[in-house]
N, C-alpha and C positions, 0 to 999 in steps of 0.2 A: 864056329864050333867052339864050345866051351872045353878048355883043356887044362884049366887051372881050378883049385878050389881055395877058399878063404883060408888064411892063415892068422891065428890070434895068439897073442902072448897070455891071454887069460880070457877064460869064458865068461862073458858078461853076464849070464843068467846066474851064475854062481857068486858073482861080486856082491858084496854087502857094503863096501866102502865107496870111495869116489871112483869115477870112471878110470879105468886102466887104458894104457896105450893099445891100440889095435891097429891091425893091417890086414887088408884082404886085397888078393890079386888074381886075376884070371886073364886068359888069353881068348881072342874072339877072331871068327873068320871076318875077313875085311868085306862086310856086305851091309845092307841096310838091316838085314836080320840080326846080324852080330851087334849093331848099334842098339837095336831094341833090346837084345837079350842083356847087354851090358847095363843098360839103364835099369832094367828090372832086377837084376843081381845086386846093382848098387842099392837099391830100395831095400831088398832083403837084408842086406849086410847091416844097414843103418838101423833097421828094426831089431836085428840081433843085439845092436850095440845100444839100444834104448831110445832110439829115435823112430817114433811109430810113423807109417807112411803119411798120415795128414799133418804131420808137424811142418812147421815152417822150414826147418833144418832139411828134412828129407826131401820136401819139394824143391827147395833150392839146389841141393846136390843133385837130385834127378835131372833137373833142367840143365845144369853145367854139364854132368855126364852126357846126356842127350846130344847137347850141342857139341861138345868136343868130340864124341865118338863119330857123330854124322860128318864132322870135318875130317876126321882120320879116314873115313871111308870115302868120302867125296874127292878130298884133296890129297890125302896122304898115302893112298892105296898103291901098293907095289904087288904085281902079280906074284902069286906063291908066298905072300907074307901077311901075316895076321896082324892085329893091332892089339895091345895089352891095355887093361885098365888095372889101377892101383888106388885103392882109397886107404887113407891113413888117419886115424882119430888121435889127436895129441891134446890130451887134457890139460897139460901143463901149458901148452900155448893157447888152449881154449878154441881149437880149430879142427877142421877136417880137411885135408888135402886130397884133391882128386888129380890123377895123372893118367894121361892117355898117351901112349907112345905108339908110333907108327914107323914104317920103313923108309919113308920118303925124307930125304935129307933137304930137299929144297922147299920152298913155299913156308918157311918159318914165319908164323903169325907176327905182326908188328906189334911194337910195344904198347900201342893202344889200338882199340877198335878202329877200323876205317869206317867213314860214313857210307852207309848204303845208298844204292842208287834209289831214289824216291819211287820209281815206277817198277823196280825189280821186285821178284817174288822171292828171292833169297839174299842174303848178305848181312842178316841183322844178328846171326848167332853170337858173334863175338861181341857186339854191343850188349846183348843179355848177359854174357859172362862177365864183361867189364861192369856191368851195373850191379851184379848180384855178388860177385867175388870181392873178398877184402882186398885181394892182389891175385894177379895171374901173369903168366909168361911161358916162355918155351926155353929148352936147353937142348943141346945136341945129344944124341944118344950113341953109345958106343956099342957094336962096331958100325952101325948104320941107323940113320933115321933121326928122329926128334922126340922129344917128349913135351907136350903142352899141359901145364898144371894150372890149377886154380885152388885157391884157400878160400874156405867160408868159415866165418866167426860162428862159434856156437853161442845160443842165447844166454 
């Protein structure tokens, strides 16, 4: 369930100069539906910020959001707790930062993507994140849980 709305320091539709710093965040039910909604909302936010859905940036961020939110639902789900998505556009650093926070304090992703089982049907999500993101990692979240983040360079 979506419980948040985007917050922006400046309306990109009225901006006539360079991109302004932007931030958007929302909270979702920890379910496959919540992960799908998070991905769709991320694409909408990017479009509002000037990155149309067919652009490489939008496609890359959508894939990363999809993988991180799917992991939050599958591995970070704690009954009674939602997960949160935060996107930040930082034009000075020329990047978009994706953050997905969940309530599970354990199973922090490793510093590099683990090799998948060749016969497995899953386990390749972090390999994709590792290949597409300029950098990624995780941090503990207070009071409980963790935040997995990835940074995508703008073209």
